C-alpha positions as CSV (number, residue, x, y, z in Angstrom):
1,M,78.5,66.2,56.3
2,D,81.8,63.4,56.2
3,T,83.9,63.9,53.0
4,S,86.8,62.1,54.1
5,E,86.0,59.6,50.9
6,L,85.5,62.5,48.6
7,Y,88.6,63.9,50.3
8,A,90.4,60.6,49.8
9,R,89.5,60.2,46.7
10,G,90.6,64.1,45.3
11,L,94.1,63.3,46.9
12,R,94.8,60.5,45.0
13,R,93.6,61.9,41.9
14,R,95.5,65.4,42.3
15,K,98.4,63.2,42.9
16,A,98.7,61.2,40.7
17,M,98.0,63.9,38.2
18,F,100.9,66.7,39.3
19,G,103.0,64.2,41.5
20,E,103.3,63.7,45.4
21,A,106.1,65.9,46.0
22,D,104.5,68.7,44.5
23,V,101.2,68.0,45.6
24,E,102.0,68.0,49.1
25,K,104.5,71.4,48.8
26,R,100.9,73.1,47.5
27,M,99.1,71.9,50.6
28,A,101.9,73.0,53.1
29,A,102.4,76.5,51.2
30,A,99.5,77.9,53.9
31,G,100.2,76.4,56.6
32,E,97.2,75.5,58.7
33,F,95.6,78.6,57.9
34,G,95.4,77.5,54.2
35,A,94.2,73.7,55.3
36,P,90.2,74.5,55.0
37,L,90.9,75.7,51.6
38,Q,92.8,72.4,50.5
39,N,90.2,70.5,51.9
40,I,87.9,72.1,49.9
41,I,90.2,71.6,46.8
42,N,90.6,67.6,47.7
43,A,87.5,66.8,48.4
44,Y,85.1,69.0,45.3
45,V,87.6,70.0,42.9
46,Y,89.7,66.5,42.7
47,G,87.3,64.3,44.6
48,D,84.0,65.4,43.0
49,V,84.3,67.8,40.1
50,W,87.5,65.5,38.4
51,E,85.9,62.4,39.0
52,R,82.5,63.5,37.1
53,S,82.4,61.2,33.7
54,G,80.8,63.7,31.5
55,L,84.7,64.6,30.5
56,P,87.6,62.9,29.7
57,D,90.3,63.7,31.7
58,D,92.4,65.0,28.8
59,I,89.2,67.2,27.5
60,R,89.0,68.2,30.9
61,S,92.5,69.2,31.3
62,L,92.5,70.9,27.9
63,V,89.7,73.7,29.6
64,M,91.8,73.8,32.7
65,L,94.6,75.3,30.4
66,G,91.9,77.4,28.4
67,I,90.4,79.0,32.0
68,T,93.8,79.5,33.3
69,A,95.5,81.0,30.3
70,A,92.3,83.6,29.7
71,S,92.0,84.4,33.4
72,N,95.5,85.7,33.3
73,K,96.9,82.5,35.9
74,P,100.4,81.3,34.6
75,A,101.2,80.1,38.3
76,E,98.1,77.8,37.7
77,F,98.2,77.4,34.6
78,K,101.7,75.8,35.1
79,V,100.3,73.1,37.2
80,H,97.7,72.4,34.8
81,A,99.5,72.4,32.4
82,K,102.1,69.8,34.1
83,G,98.4,68.0,34.8
84,A,97.3,68.2,30.7
85,L,101.3,66.3,30.3
86,A,100.0,63.1,32.5
87,N,96.7,63.1,31.8
88,G,97.3,62.5,28.1
89,C,97.4,66.0,26.5
90,T,99.5,66.4,23.1
91,R,101.6,69.6,22.9
92,E,99.7,70.4,19.5
93,Q,96.2,70.3,22.0
94,V,98.1,72.7,23.9
95,Q,99.1,74.6,21.5
96,D,95.9,74.8,19.8
97,V,94.3,75.8,23.0
98,L,96.8,78.7,23.4
99,L,96.2,79.6,20.1
100,L,92.1,79.8,20.6
101,V,92.7,82.1,23.7
102,A,94.9,84.6,21.7
103,M,92.0,84.8,19.4
104,Y,89.4,84.9,21.7
105,C,91.4,86.5,24.9
106,G,94.2,88.2,23.1
107,V,97.5,87.6,22.4
108,P,98.9,89.2,26.1
109,A,96.6,86.1,27.5
110,A,98.5,84.1,25.7
111,I,102.4,84.8,25.2
112,E,103.7,83.5,29.1
113,T,101.3,80.5,29.1
114,N,103.3,79.7,25.4
115,R,106.7,80.2,27.3
116,I,105.1,77.7,29.8
117,A,103.6,75.5,28.0
118,A,107.1,74.9,25.7
119,E,109.1,74.7,29.2
120,I,106.6,71.9,30.1
121,F,107.0,69.5,27.0
122,G,110.7,70.2,26.9
123,E,110.9,72.6,24.2
124,A,111.9,76.2,26.0
125,P,115.7,76.3,25.3
126,G,117.9,74.4,26.7
127,A,114.9,72.6,28.8
128,P,114.9,68.9,29.0
129,A,111.8,66.6,28.1
130,K,109.7,66.7,30.7
131,Q,108.6,62.7,31.6
132,I,105.7,61.6,33.6
133,E,105.4,58.4,35.2
134,P,102.8,56.1,34.6
């Protein structure tokens, strides 16, 4: 099956959400060994699932924050927190998601992700506010 259209669409979406430099860095991180996984991520995660019309992008981002926080994946949470900001999520929305994670999954699951969210939203001590280009 030719997935080149899905791949191209997914790569465009991924770069719009996370920035071209970050996406290129993540794609190159595992070298040629990781290329098949990156193809799957671009084509199916971003080119297919993220392109579905059932949820708006900001809600999809909030869901991803809940999933990555609850499953203790702080590196992925940080990536998706940047994407959530690019997708128009507010500080209050992210804060509410993390409070739900704390209540339903335990406070330890929300501690590190709260710190990361504060950093992304420019509220960590000494952190400049993050600007996302349109």
